[in-house]
C-alpha positions in Angstrom: 124.1 174.8 70.1 126.2 171.7 70.2 125.8 169.3 73.2 128.9 168.4 75.2 129.6 166.1 78.2 128.2 166.7 81.7 129.5 169.4 84.0 130.1 168.8 87.7 128.6 171.3 90.1 130.6 172.7 93.0 133.7 173.7 91.0 134.5 170.1 89.9 134.6 168.8 93.4 134.7 165.0 93.3 131.5 163.5 94.4 129.4 166.5 93.6 126.2 166.4 91.4 126.7 166.1 87.6 124.6 168.3 85.2 124.1 166.6 81.9 121.7 166.5 79.1 118.3 165.3 80.1 118.7 165.8 83.8 116.2 167.8 85.9 117.4 170.6 88.1 115.8 173.1 90.5 116.7 176.7 89.7 115.0 179.9 90.7 112.4 177.9 92.6 111.2 176.0 89.5 112.0 172.7 87.9 113.9 172.7 84.6 115.2 170.1 82.1 118.7 170.5 80.7 118.3 170.7 76.9 121.8 171.7 75.9 125.3 172.3 77.3 128.0 174.3 75.4 131.1 176.4 76.3 130.1 177.0 79.9 126.5 177.8 79.1 123.4 175.8 79.7 119.9 175.9 78.1 117.0 175.0 80.3 113.4 174.1 79.4 110.7 174.6 82.0 107.7 172.4 82.4 105.5 174.9 80.7 107.8 175.1 77.7 109.7 178.3 78.7 113.3 178.3 77.6 116.2 179.9 79.5 119.9 180.3 78.6 122.5 181.2 81.2 126.0 180.6 82.3 126.8 177.5 84.3 128.4 179.5 87.0 125.2 181.4 87.6 123.3 178.1 87.7 125.6 176.6 90.3 125.6 179.9 92.3 121.8 179.9 92.8 120.9 179.3 96.4 118.1 176.8 95.5 120.1 174.9 92.9 119.7 171.1 93.1 120.0 168.2 90.7 116.7 166.4 91.0 117.4 163.3 88.9 119.8 162.1 86.2 118.5 160.0 83.3 119.7 156.5 83.4 121.9 155.1 80.6 120.0 153.6 77.7 119.4 149.9 78.1 118.3 147.1 75.9 114.6 147.1 75.9 113.0 144.1 77.7 112.0 142.3 74.5 110.8 139.3 76.4 108.3 141.4 78.3 107.2 143.1 75.1 106.4 139.8 73.6 104.2 138.9 76.5 101.9 141.9 75.9 98.8 141.9 73.8 99.5 142.8 70.2 97.5 146.1 70.2 99.4 147.3 73.3 102.8 146.3 71.7 102.0 148.0 68.4 100.8 151.2 70.2 104.2 151.4 72.0 106.1 151.0 68.8 104.1 153.7 67.1 104.8 156.1 70.0 108.5 155.3 69.6 108.5 156.6 66.0 106.6 159.8 67.1 109.1 160.5 69.9 112.1 160.0 67.6 110.6 162.3 65.1 110.1 165.0 67.7 113.6 164.7 68.9 115.6 164.2 65.7 113.2 165.1 62.9 113.1 161.6 61.5 110.8 158.7 62.6 113.7 156.2 62.3 116.0 158.3 64.5 119.4 159.7 63.7 121.0 158.3 60.6 117.7 157.2 59.0 116.9 158.2 55.5 113.9 160.0 54.2 112.6 163.5 53.7 112.5 165.8 56.7 109.1 167.3 57.4 109.3 171.1 58.0 107.3 171.1 61.2 109.8 168.8 62.9 113.1 170.2 61.5 115.4 170.9 64.5 117.1 173.7 62.6 114.0 175.8 62.2 111.8 174.6 65.0 112.3 174.6 68.7 111.6 171.5 70.8 108.5 173.0 72.2 107.2 173.8 68.8 107.9 170.3 67.6 106.0 168.9 70.6 103.0 171.2 69.8 103.1 170.0 66.2 103.1 166.3 67.2 100.2 166.8 69.6 98.2 168.5 66.9 99.0 165.8 64.4 98.0 163.0 66.7 94.8 164.8 67.6 93.9 165.2 64.0 94.2 161.4 63.3 91.9 160.5 66.2 94.4 160.3 69.1 93.6 163.2 71.4 97.0 164.3 72.7 98.5 167.4 74.4 102.0 168.7 74.3 102.5 167.8 77.9 101.7 164.1 77.0 104.3 164.2 74.2 106.8 165.7 76.6 106.0 163.0 79.2 106.4 160.2 76.6 109.8 161.7 75.6 110.9 161.5 79.2 109.7 157.9 79.6 111.4 156.9 76.4 114.7 158.5 77.6 114.3 156.7 81.0 113.1 153.2 79.9 113.2 153.0 76.1 110.3 151.3 74.4 109.1 149.8 77.7 108.4 153.3 79.0 105.9 153.9 76.1 103.8 150.9 77.0 100.4 151.3 78.5 101.2 149.8 81.9 97.6 149.1 82.7 98.2 145.9 80.6 101.3 145.0 82.7 99.7 145.2 86.2 100.2 141.9 88.0 97.0 139.9 88.2 96.4 138.0 91.5 95.1 134.5 91.2 93.0 135.3 94.3 91.1 138.1 92.6 89.5 140.5 95.0 89.0 137.9 97.8 88.9 139.1 101.4 92.3 138.8 102.9 90.8 137.4 106.1 89.0 134.6 104.2 92.3 133.8 102.4 94.2 133.7 105.6 91.6 131.4 107.3 91.4 129.1 104.3 95.2 128.8 104.1 95.3 127.9 107.8 92.7 125.2 107.3 94.6 123.8 104.3 97.9 123.6 106.2 96.2 121.9 109.2 94.7 119.3 106.9 98.1 118.0 105.4 98.2 115.0 107.7 94.5 114.4 107.9 92.4 112.1 105.8 91.1 113.5 102.5 87.8 115.3 102.5 85.5 117.3 100.2 85.5 121.0 99.4 82.3 121.3 101.5 84.3 120.2 104.6 86.8 122.9 103.9 84.1 125.5 103.7 82.6 124.4 107.0 86.0 124.5 108.8 86.9 127.9 107.3 83.5 129.4 108.4 84.1 128.1 111.9 87.6 129.5 112.0 86.4 132.9 110.9 83.7 132.9 113.6 86.4 132.1 116.2 88.8 134.8 115.0 86.4 137.7 114.1 83.1 136.7 115.5 80.0 135.0 114.0 78.8 136.7 110.8 81.5 139.4 110.7 83.4 138.0 107.8 81.0 136.5 105.2 82.2 133.7 102.9 81.9 134.1 99.1 79.5 132.0 97.1 80.2 128.2 96.8 81.6 128.6 93.2 83.8 131.5 94.1 85.0 129.7 97.3 85.9 126.5 95.3 87.9 128.6 92.8 89.7 130.2 95.7 90.5 126.8 97.1 92.0 125.6 93.9 93.9 128.8 93.4 95.6 128.3 96.8 96.0 124.5 96.9 96.6 123.2 93.4 100.1 124.5 93.0 101.1 123.3 96.4 99.5 119.8 96.2 97.2 120.4 99.2 94.2 118.8 97.4 95.9 115.5 96.4 95.7 112.2 98.2 96.9 111.9 101.7 100.0 110.1 100.5 100.8 112.9 98.1 100.3 115.5 100.8 102.6 113.7 103.2 105.3 113.4 100.4 105.2 117.1 99.6 105.3 118.1 103.3 108.4 115.9 103.8 110.2 117.1 100.7 113.2 119.3 101.4 113.3 122.8 100.1 114.5 123.2 96.5 116.8 123.4 94.6 117.6 119.8 94.2 121.1 118.8 93.0 121.4 115.3 91.5 124.0 113.1 93.2 126.8 112.0 90.8 128.3 108.6 91.7 131.2 107.2 89.9 132.5 104.4 92.1 131.0 101.1 93.2 129.9 101.3 96.8 130.1 105.1 96.9 126.3 105.3 97.6 124.2 102.2 98.4 120.5 102.4 99.0 118.6 100.0 101.3 114.8 99.6 101.6 112.1 97.0 102.2 108.8 96.4 100.5 106.0 93.8 100.8 106.2 91.6 97.7 103.0 91.5 95.5 102.8 87.7 95.7 101.7 85.0 98.2 104.0 82.3 99.5 103.3 79.2 101.5 104.9 79.2 104.9 105.3 76.1 107.0 102.1 74.5 108.1 100.2 75.8 105.1 100.0 79.5 106.2 99.7 81.8 103.1 101.3 85.2 103.4 102.9 88.0 101.4 106.7 88.1 102.2 108.8 91.1 102.7 111.8 91.8 100.5 114.8 93.9 101.6 117.5 94.8 99.1 120.7 96.8 98.9 121.2 98.6 95.6 124.5 100.1 94.4 123.7 103.4 92.7 126.8 103.6 90.5 126.3 100.1 88.9 122.5 99.6 89.7 123.5 96.2 91.0 121.3 94.4 93.5 124.2 93.6 95.8 122.2 91.7 98.4 118.6 90.6 99.0 116.8 89.0 102.0 113.3 87.6 101.6 111.5 87.2 104.9 108.0 86.7 106.2 106.6 90.0 107.4 108.7 91.7 110.0 112.2 92.5 108.8 114.5 93.0 111.8 117.7 94.9 112.2 119.7 91.7 112.0 118.3 91.2 108.5 119.7 94.6 107.5 123.0 93.6 109.0 123.0 90.4 107.0 122.7 92.5 103.8 126.0 94.2 104.7 127.6 90.8 105.0 126.1 89.5 101.8 127.4 92.6 99.9 131.0 92.0 100.8 131.0 88.2 100.4 130.9 86.5 97.0 127.6 84.8 96.2 128.1 81.0 95.8 126.7 79.0 93.0 123.6 77.1 94.1 122.9 73.5 93.3 121.1 73.2 90.0 122.2 76.6 88.6 123.5 76.5 85.1 127.2 77.2 84.6 126.4 80.4 82.6 125.6 82.1 85.9 129.2 81.7 87.2 131.4 84.8 87.5 134.0 83.2 85.3 131.5 83.1 82.4 130.5 86.7 82.7 131.9 90.0 81.5 133.6 90.6 84.9 137.4 90.4 84.7 137.4 87.2 86.6 141.0 86.1 86.3 142.3 89.4 87.5 139.9 89.6 90.5 140.6 85.9 91.4 144.3 86.7 91.8 143.4 89.2 94.5 140.5 87.4 96.1 140.5 83.6 96.2 136.9 83.6 97.5 135.7 84.4 94.0 136.5 80.8 92.8 133.2 79.2 92.0 131.2 82.3 92.8 128.1 83.5 90.9 128.1 86.5 88.7 127.1 89.1 91.3 129.4 92.0 92.2 131.2 92.1 95.5 130.9 95.7 96.7 132.0 97.3 99.9 129.7 100.2 100.7 130.9 103.6 101.8 127.6 105.4 102.3 124.2 103.7 102.9 121.1 105.7 102.3 118.1 104.4 104.3 114.7 105.6 105.2 113.5 106.3 108.8 112.3 102.8 109.4 113.0 101.3 112.8 115.1 98.5 111.1 117.6 100.9 109.5 117.9 103.5 112.3 118.2 100.9 115.1 121.3 101.0 117.3 122.3 97.5 116.2 122.3 98.4 112.5 124.2 101.7 113.1 126.7 99.8 115.2 127.2 97.2 112.5 127.8 99.9 109.9 130.3 101.7 112.2 132.2 98.5 112.8 132.7 98.2 109.0 133.5 101.9 108.4 130.2 102.6 106.6 128.4 105.9 107.1 124.6 105.9 107.3 122.6 108.7 105.6 118.9 108.8 106.6 116.5 110.1 104.0 113.7 112.5 104.9 110.8 110.6 106.4 108.1 109.7 103.9 110.1 111.0 101.0 110.5 108.3 98.3 112.3 110.5 95.7 115.2 110.8 98.2 116.0 107.2 97.5 114.4 107.0 94.1 116.8 104.5 92.6 115.8 101.7 95.0 112.1 102.6 94.7 112.3 102.4 90.9 114.2 99.1 91.3 111.3 97.7 93.3 108.9 98.7 90.5 111.2 96.9 88.0 111.3 93.8 90.2 107.5 93.8 90.3 107.1 94.0 86.5 110.1 91.8 85.5 109.8 89.0 88.1 106.9 89.1 90.6 104.1 89.4 88.1 105.2 86.1 86.5 105.1 84.3 89.9 102.0 82.2 90.7 99.6 83.9 93.2 100.6 87.4 91.9 98.4 89.9 93.8 99.0 93.1 91.7 100.0 96.4 93.4 96.4 97.4 94.3 93.5 95.5 95.8 91.3 96.7 92.9 93.6 94.9 90.4 93.7 91.7 92.4 92.1 88.6 90.9 89.8 86.3 92.7 91.3 83.5 94.7 94.9 84.8 94.5 95.8 83.1 97.8 94.7 79.8 96.5 97.1 80.0 93.6 100.1 80.0 95.9 102.4 77.1 95.2 105.9 78.3 96.2 107.3 78.2 99.7 109.3 81.1 101.1 112.5 79.3 100.6 111.7 78.3 97.0 110.7 81.9 96.1 113.9 83.2 97.7 115.9 80.7 95.7 114.2 81.7 92.5 114.7 85.4 93.2 118.4 85.0 93.9 118.8 83.2 90.5 116.8 85.9 88.7 119.0 88.6 90.2 122.0 86.9 88.5 120.5 86.1 85.1 117.6 88.5 84.8 118.8 91.7 86.4 122.6 91.8 86.4 122.8 90.9 82.7 120.0 93.2 81.6 120.9 96.5 79.8 119.6 99.6 81.5 119.2 102.9 79.7 120.3 104.8 82.9 123.7 103.1 82.8 126.2 104.6 80.4 129.8 103.8 79.8 132.0 106.6 81.3 133.8 107.1 78.0 131.0 106.2 75.6 127.8 108.0 76.6 125.7 106.3 73.9 126.6 102.8 75.1 124.0 101.4 77.5 125.4 98.8 79.9 124.1 96.1 82.2 125.0 96.2 86.0 127.7 93.6 85.6 129.2 95.5 82.6 129.1 98.8 84.5 130.8 97.1 87.5 133.5 95.7 85.2 134.1 99.1 83.7 134.3 101.0 87.0 136.3 98.3 88.9 139.0 98.7 86.3 139.3 102.4 87.3 138.5 102.4 91.0 140.1 99.1 91.9 138.9 96.2 94.0 139.8 95.7 97.7 138.5 92.4 99.2 137.0 92.5 102.7 137.0 89.0 104.1 134.5 88.3 106.8 134.6 85.5 109.3 132.7 84.2 112.2 133.7 87.1 114.5 132.6 89.7 111.9 129.2 88.1 111.6 128.8 88.1 115.4 129.7 91.8 115.4 126.8 92.5 113.0 124.2 91.0 115.3 122.2 93.1 117.8 123.9 93.6 121.1 123.0 94.1 124.7 125.2 95.2 127.6 124.5 93.8 131.0 126.0 91.9 134.0 127.0 88.3 134.3 125.2 87.0 137.4 125.5 83.8 139.3 122.7 82.3 137.3 124.3 83.5 134.0 122.7 85.9 131.6 119.0 86.5 131.3 117.4 88.1 128.3 113.6 88.3 127.9 113.0 85.4 130.4 115.6 83.2 128.7 118.6 82.3 130.9 121.9 81.6 129.1 124.7 79.8 131.1 127.9 77.9 130.5 131.0 77.0 132.5 133.0 79.6 130.4 131.2 82.3 132.4 132.5 81.0 135.8 135.5 83.4 136.1 133.4 86.4 135.3 130.3 85.9 137.4 129.7 89.1 139.4 132.8 90.7 138.0 133.0 94.0 136.1 134.0 94.0 132.5 137.1 96.0 131.3 134.7 98.4 129.6 134.1 101.9 131.1 130.5 101.0 132.1 131.5 97.7 133.7 128.9 95.7 131.6 129.6 92.8 129.3 129.0 92.9 125.6 126.5 90.3 124.5 125.3 89.6 120.9 122.2 87.6 120.0 120.4 86.6 116.9 116.6 87.1 117.0 116.2 84.5 114.3 117.9 81.9 116.5 117.7 82.8 120.2 119.0 79.4 121.3 122.4 80.9 122.2 124.2 84.2 122.6 127.8 85.3 122.2 129.7 87.0 124.9 132.9 89.0 124.4 135.4 87.7 127.0 139.0 88.7 127.7 141.5 86.4 125.9 145.1 87.6 126.6 146.5 85.1 124.2 144.6 86.3 121.1 145.8 89.2 118.9 142.9 91.5 119.8 142.9 90.6 123.5 139.4 89.2 123.5 137.4 86.4 122.0 133.8 85.3 121.5 132.2 82.5 123.5 128.9 80.9 122.6 126.6 80.5 125.6 123.5 78.3 125.2 120.0 78.7 126.6 119.7 76.4 129.6 116.4 74.9 128.2 117.6 74.5 124.6 117.5 70.7 124.8 113.8 70.8 125.6 113.0 72.7 122.3 114.7 71.0 119.4 112.6 72.7 116.7 113.7 76.1 115.5 112.0 79.1 117.0 112.5 82.9 116.9 112.1 85.8 119.2 108.7 86.4 117.7 107.5 83.0 118.6 108.9 83.3 122.1 107.1 86.6 122.7 103.9 85.0 121.7 104.3 82.3 124.2 105.3 84.8 126.9 102.1 86.6 126.3 99.9 83.6 126.5 101.4 81.7 129.5 100.5 82.8 132.9 103.1 83.0 135.6 102.5 80.6 138.5 105.9 80.3 140.1 109.3 82.0 140.5 111.6 83.1 137.6 113.2 79.8 137.1 110.0 77.9 137.3 108.2 80.3 134.9 111.0 80.0 132.4 110.7 76.2 132.5 107.0 76.5 131.9 107.6 78.8 129.0 110.0 76.4 127.4 107.5 73.5 127.8 104.7 75.7 126.3 107.0 76.6 123.4 107.8 73.0 122.6 104.1 72.0 122.8 103.1 74.9 120.5 105.7 73.9 117.9 104.8 70.2 118.0 101.0 70.8 118.0 101.3 73.1 115.0 103.6 70.6 113.2 100.9 68.0 113.7 98.3 70.3 112.1 96.3 70.8 115.3 97.0 74.4 116.1 94.8 77.5 115.5 95.4 79.8 112.5 97.1 82.3 114.8 99.4 79.6 116.2 100.2 78.3 112.8 101.1 81.8 111.6 103.3 82.3 114.7 105.1 79.0 114.2 105.4 79.3 110.4 107.4 82.5 110.8 110.0 80.5 112.6 111.0 78.9 109.3 112.2 80.7 106.2 115.5 81.7 104.5 117.6 82.6 107.5 121.1 81.4 108.1 122.1 81.9 104.5 124.9 84.3 105.4 126.5 81.7 107.7 126.9 79.3 104.8 128.3 82.1 102.6 130.8 83.1 105.3 132.2 79.6 105.7 132.1 78.7 102.0 129.2 76.3 102.5 126.0 76.0 100.5 123.1 77.6 102.2 120.5 75.5 103.8 117.1 75.3 102.0 115.3 76.0 105.2 116.4 77.8 108.3 115.1 80.1 111.0 112.8 83.1 110.4 111.1 85.7 112.5 108.3 88.2 112.2 107.6 91.7 113.4 107.3 92.5 117.1 103.5 93.0 117.1 103.3 93.0 120.9 105.8 95.8 121.6 107.2 94.1 124.7 110.6 95.3 125.8 113.3 92.7 126.0 113.9 93.4 129.7 110.3 93.6 130.7 109.8 90.7 133.1 106.7 91.8 134.9 104.2 89.0 135.7 101.7 88.4 132.9 98.0 87.8 133.1 96.6 84.3 132.7 94.2 85.3 129.9 94.3 82.7 127.1 97.0 80.6 128.9 98.4 77.6 127.1 98.7 74.2 128.7 102.3 73.8 129.8 102.2 70.1 130.7 104.4 67.8 128.7 103.1 65.1 126.3 103.5 61.5 127.1 106.3 60.7 124.8 108.6 63.5 125.9 111.0 63.0 128.8 111.3 66.1 131.0 113.7 67.4 133.6 111.7 68.3 136.6 114.4 68.8 139.2 116.5 72.0 139.5 119.5 69.8 139.3 118.6 68.6 135.9 118.0 72.2 134.8 121.4 73.2 136.1 123.1 70.4 134.3 121.5 71.5 131.0 123.3 74.8 131.4 126.7 73.2 131.0 125.9 71.3 127.9 127.8 72.6 124.8 125.6 74.4 122.3 124.5 71.8 119.7 124.2 72.7 116.0 120.9 74.1 114.9 118.9 71.2 113.5 117.5 71.2 110.1 113.9 72.3 109.9 111.5 69.4 109.5 107.8 68.9 109.8 106.7 66.7 112.6 104.7 63.7 111.4 102.9 61.8 114.2 102.2 58.7 112.1 105.8 58.4 111.0 106.9 59.0 114.5 104.7 56.2 115.8 106.4 53.7 113.5 109.7 54.4 115.3 108.4 53.5 118.8 
């Protein structure tokens, strides 16, 4: 009886069940399999092998008729899963496939295969039930006890799933890495592991103790027993190894801070499109003023598209937000050639299209071969320096967006982290007093090998950036049109600037003031007071006690923590294009302290000098104590703590000022350190007299004792910051 296509029940009503070959139906209260369809007739085979032939109309008219399931269309067998099975399981499934084909078609290879037809499997002379019985007898005879029902079941599986249905699925059962561990033990151990992400690393024995305690709290003492020590340790590794919960504390923090996958690499094709900023403590000692030896802190800005180190600031420990703002200024201003640098470091001698760029930006004349890049997006970590309001305001003023990276996640800014590693291997390890990256790798007496000052090391690093980094080929930099051509950062900038263009952003004095930290407060009769320092000048006279034009009525004040001797106030100037101008207002006691100092030094003095009078008198005492501290340390008579505090007042600050005005940077300038005391700038509560310094003047220093003299000092124009020098008492005595 020839087989035809399926027939729809219910008189061909759309949506009705379809009866086709291989489907199972319910008829006359029993379950049947459709074996053949032809000319309005159907042949059914029951589960016990009984065969029935009837008209389709009678089948559809039966009150209990129902289509139970329809065989799915044949699919490509999951060959990948078959390859993962043991060889004996896979071979057994393939053997069953030949047996099933022989039962259904009479040939082991299926329809169309060649070979003699065995009589017991000839579909023309044997029914399907007879062929199934013959196959069961054959398999039993060769040592595979099989019944006709098993053969029928294997046929159904083969029709449903192909070869995969013939597999012994005991071999495909998913195996749990946890074995047969108690779910309560697993849940408690998982909770203990998660709670220990931020804790110090411990042993597996500690995990066992904590897990036992947690189980006793949740279920009662002794209710849930722990497995043996070996089994418990295997369970811990099964849970923790793939999730990094047994690594070092640093690795655990990194994994907990990592965002959820998938990770998409950022494609950057324009200079300044993405710039990464970060700081690290350099693995080398430097000599600060007064002989203090310390590891400096390096802050760099790296352009991702060209891998150029666009700017770098080397400070003693304690990078401030104003340092990060200086990086912005350095990036957009050409780096000048320093005295003593060879002419080969000039931009006109490099691969950069100097003549073309010079026609657009005259500032490039005489500049060093370092790219001038205006950032569009800056990626920073969650450090206080980069998320401070002053740095965010500086970026906003320049139209730069800030993108904070996840806290504690180095790969989020992997380019700059890898650059720090390259700086360590290519530059720092060749510097005297190299400390290595780990205390276990540090040699003896590394501090005693220090020979370079902070200013000298900063000068060498700036020179190395030009000749050792910008001109060095990097495998990660490829020409946009020639992927096999590795380029240096300068070559990559030259290739991209020809496509993306170059727009100079000239910065001046006002722009640099905008980059400094700001405060908003009133202008009182005594002037402006910040952290017990009073700033006053006659330019403030028309605005004392007045509200500013801003919505909050407060005046905008910018200050430099590296040089707190003066502040800048934004005052109305109707005659200027913007309607306002900046006025420098000096500290009223600036003439008492001629040596450079920083906000860090001032805070140290504030903490050590007891208050014995009113505000004006206490500020005068602080100024005298600051001068005495700086002079005493310069003479070599201070304690180590005082030398460290004073030494951090000298370093490589003020470099951007020289760049902005086309001048050569000073070799020494003002420096600061970190705020280790945590005092707020507006905190002016009386301090204790513990460890108070002597605030009386020395014999050779004239002082202004009267309030009139102090008031006169307020109207003295702000002098230029003097060059940093070391006070020599013997040389000074020859001048008396």
